[in-house]
N, C-alpha and C positions, 0 to 999 in steps of 0.2 A: 504493500500500500504506500501511496505517496506521503512522504513526510517532508514538508517544505516550509521554509520561512521566506515570505515575500516582503521585501523591503520596498515601501512605497514612498514616493515624494508627496509633498503637500498638494492636495487637490487632484490627485491622480485617479480617484474613484475607488479608494480602498474599501469603503463600505459597500459600494455597488458590486465589487468583486465577490463579496460574501453573499449578498442578496441574490445575485445571478445564479448562485449554486442551489438555491432553495426552490423546490417545486412541491406540489400538493402531496406527493408520496415520499418526500424526503424523510430520512431518519438522521437528523442533524442536531448537534449540540453547538451552540454559539456562546462563547464566554467573552466578556469585555470587562474593563476595569470599573467603570462608573455606572451609577443608576441612570444618569442622563443618556449615556450611550446605549444602555439596555432599552430604554424607552424609544430612542431613535431607531434602533434596529427593529424593534417590534412594529413601530409605525410604518417603516419602509416595507416590511414583509406583508403587512395588512394592505398597504397600498397596491402591492403587486398581486396578491392572491385573494384578497378579500377577507382573510382570516389567518391565524397562525395554524399551520397544519398540525395534526395530532402528534406526529413524530418529531416535531421540532421543539426544542427547548432553548430559551435565551436567558442566561443568568449573568448577573454581575458577578465579579470574581469571588467575593467573599460569600455570596449566597451559594454559589457552586461549591466552594470549599466546605462550607458548614452544612448545607442542606443535602447536597448530593454525595459528598465524600465522608465527612466526619460523622454526622448523626446516624446514618444507616449502618456504618461499619464499626464504630466504637463509641458512639454517644451514650448508648444505654449502659455500657460497662463503666464509663467514667463519670456519668451523672453530673454534667455541667449545666450552667444556666446562662447561655448566651455568650457574647463576645465582648472583650475589653479592648477598645481601639486606642486607648491612651498610649502616648509615646513621649519620652522614653519609658522603658519598663522600670518598675520599682527596683531599688538597689538590691533588695533581697532576692528578687527573681533573676537578676543578672549574675548573682553569685551561686545559683543552684546548678546541680549537675543535670545533664541532659536525660538521664534515665529516671528522674524523679517527677512526681506529679506537679510540684511547685514550679518546675521549669516552664510549664505550659499553661498552668491554671492558677488564677489569683485566689485570694482569700475569700472572695465572694463566689467562688466556683465558676468564674467566667474564664473562657479561653483567651489567652493573649493573641490578638489578631496576627501579630508578626511571627507567631510560632505554631500556628495551626498546621501549616504545610510541613514544618519541621517535625512535628509530632507524627504525622502520617509517614514521613520518611524514616525517622529513627525507630519506629515500632513496626516497620515492614508492612504498612497498610497500602503502599502505593500499588502493589500488584493486584490487590483487591479492587482498588479504584479503577485500574486499567480493565479488569474483568467486567466491572459494572458498566463502564463506558461501552465496551464491546457488546454487552448484552442489549443495550438500547439504541446505539448509534453507529451508523456507517461512516459518518463524516463529523469531524470536530474542527470548528473554526475558532481561533482565539485572536481577538482584535486588540489593538493597542499593546502589542507584545512588548514594546520598548519600555513600558512602565512596570513590568514585572521585575522585582528586585529581591535581593537577599535570599531567604529560604524559598520564596515563591518562584524565583528563577530556577532554583535547584529542583523544585517540585515539577515545574514545567518540563525540565529535561527528563525526569522520570516517566512522564507521559509518552515519551517517544517510543516506549515499548509496545504501545497499542497496535493492534492489527487494523484498527479503523484508520481511514484517511485522516491525516492531521495537518491542517494548514494554519500557520501562524502569520499574522499580518501586522505590520507596524512601520513606523518611521523612526529610526534610531535617533535622528536629530530633533524629534518632537518629544524626547524624553524630558518631561518637566515635573513629573511626580513619580513617587515610588509606591508600589503596593504596600511595602513594609520595609523596615530597617531592623537589623539585629546585630549590634556590635560590628565586627569586622567581616561578617558573612557577605561575600561577593561585593565588598566595599568598592573595589576598583572596576566593577563590571562595565560601567559606561564611559570609562576613560579612553578606550580605543575601539573603534568600529571593527578593525581587523581582528582583534582579540575576541571581541563579542561574537563575531561570525565563527571564529575558530571553535569556541566553546559549544556552539549549537551544532556545528558540523561534526564534532567529536562524538556526539550522542546520536547521530544518524540523520540529522536534518540536511536537506539540500537547500543551498542558499540561492535565492532567485533575486537578482538585481535588475532584471530587464522588464518583467511584466508590467510593473507600475512605476516606471522611471520617468514618465512624462506627465505633466500637470495639465488638466483641462481648465483649472481655475485661473492660474497665473499666466500672464502674457510672457513672451520671450524677454521683454524688457525687465520684468521683475525676476525672472529666472536668472538672467545674466547678472543682475545686481547681487542676488544671493550667492551665486557662484564666485563672483569677483571679490565680494566684500566679506562674506561669511565663510567661504571655502567649502560650501555644501553643494554637492552636485545635484542639479535639478534641470530638467528640460521641459519644454512646452509643446503641447499639441497645437497651439494657436500660432497664427502668423502676424497678428496685429501688434502694434506698439502702444504703450501708454506713457503717461507723464510720471517721472520720478523726480521729485525736487525737494530741496531743503528750503523751508519758508522762513525768512527772517524779516521781511517788511511788515511793519506794524499793522497796516491796513489789511494786508493779505492774511496775516495771522488771525485777525478778527473775523475775516470772511470764512476761513476754514473752521475756526472754533465754533462759530454760531450757525454753521451749515449743518442742520440735523441729519442730512443725508450722508455726511461723512462721519464715520465712527472714529473717536479719539481713543487710542490704545495707550495706556500707561503701564509702566513697569509694575507699579503697585498703587494702592489707594485711589483708584479711579473714582470711587464713590464719593470722594471729597470734592469732585468737580461736577458742575451741572451739565445737563445735556446727554448726548449719546456717547457714553464712555464705557470702557471695559478695561480689565487688566490683560496684559499680554498673554500670560499662561492660561487664563480663563477662556480664551477664545478657541482653544484647540478643539477641533471637531466641528466648529461653526463654519457655515458655507454661504451665509446670506448677505455678506457685505459687498458693496460695490467699491467706492473710493474709501481709502483708509488713510488715517493720519497716525503715524507712530510718534509718540511723545518720548523724547530722549532725556533721561535723567543725567545728572552731571557726569557719572561714570561712562555711560554709553555715548554721551555727546562728545566727550574727550576722545573716545575710541573712534567715533565717526570722523571727527575733524582730523585725526592723525592717520586715518586709513588702517586702523588696527582692530576693527570689529571682530576679525577672525580670532583674535587673541583674548577675547573676553572669557570670563569663567564659563565652563561648559553649560551650566544651567541657565545663565543669563543669555548666552548666545543662542541656546535652543529656544528660549522664550521669545527672543527677538526674531528668530526665524519663523516661529509660529505667527507672530504679529504681522510681519511683512507679507507672508504668504496667505493672509486672509483676503488680500485685495484681488478682486476681479478686474477692477479698473485702475485708477491712478493711485499712486503711493506718495504721500507727503510726510516729511519729517519736520518736527518743531521742537525747540528746546523747552523743557518743562519750566525753566526759569521765566520764559516769555509768557507762560500761562498762569503764573503764580497769582496775578491780580484777580483771576477768575475763581480761585479756590474758595470754597464755601467757608464762611466765618473767618476769612483772611483779613 
């Protein structure tokens, strides 16, 4: 069976590539990181088929981990009461040994979210998870794979044993969140794309860099900007050109800021500004913007002016990549300092 990781660029039809696999008689498991993505996938399938087929299940990652894997296979024996999503773990839990209950379960009998997958690995439950998947599904699609981290990445690698078709889809450079963290476990996972691919290949995944290498959303102008300035490879299916400009004229800044059709994307604290605003990282997965204004804070403005955007900290660079590639139309940049007068209660 096909075991494949499809690396997609922004706007390349990643979600569509999953939806296109679903038919009325499909036996498919779809897993994604967030509840928002889960709702989006469900809505897309309903739009295509009129309903969710009986053989199709769509889970957010922790719902899958808890309801499909943990509870049926070991929940009764361990008698826990839900999940503790707090991070970091309490000091006492960090000092426990991995073969003890306290390593995975808090004093209120809740599972530590960051260690559910570790529990399944350490107590040899993963083969049962694989058997359970094969019992119900011919195809498993895991979306936003770049956000799987720490023990969850290790668990993902264990699923490669399945005889069901297994397709992982994601964009390495849109890694802006982690499913979990646990000390030094896979701490350097996202430092090198080559090493990341190597780890997946070693457990049996085929690396696909071609299927979703071109963006439908972004024009060649924006793709070229991203490649030249961020060092991230992305091509376009389109042939048209758009405007990319840094706006520093006071009147033009006002025009952009007060144009409700142009979304203003901030590194953080977008809610402290009026109008159509979002944070860079929060727009991941969103596809309804036309013209976009990326607001540069002092750190990213300095990197922009010096031509060193590619040298930004990886998480910052990834969030900037997400922000720039939301634009179907024109892309504007403005200094956050120029907008300070519009800040609420300033």
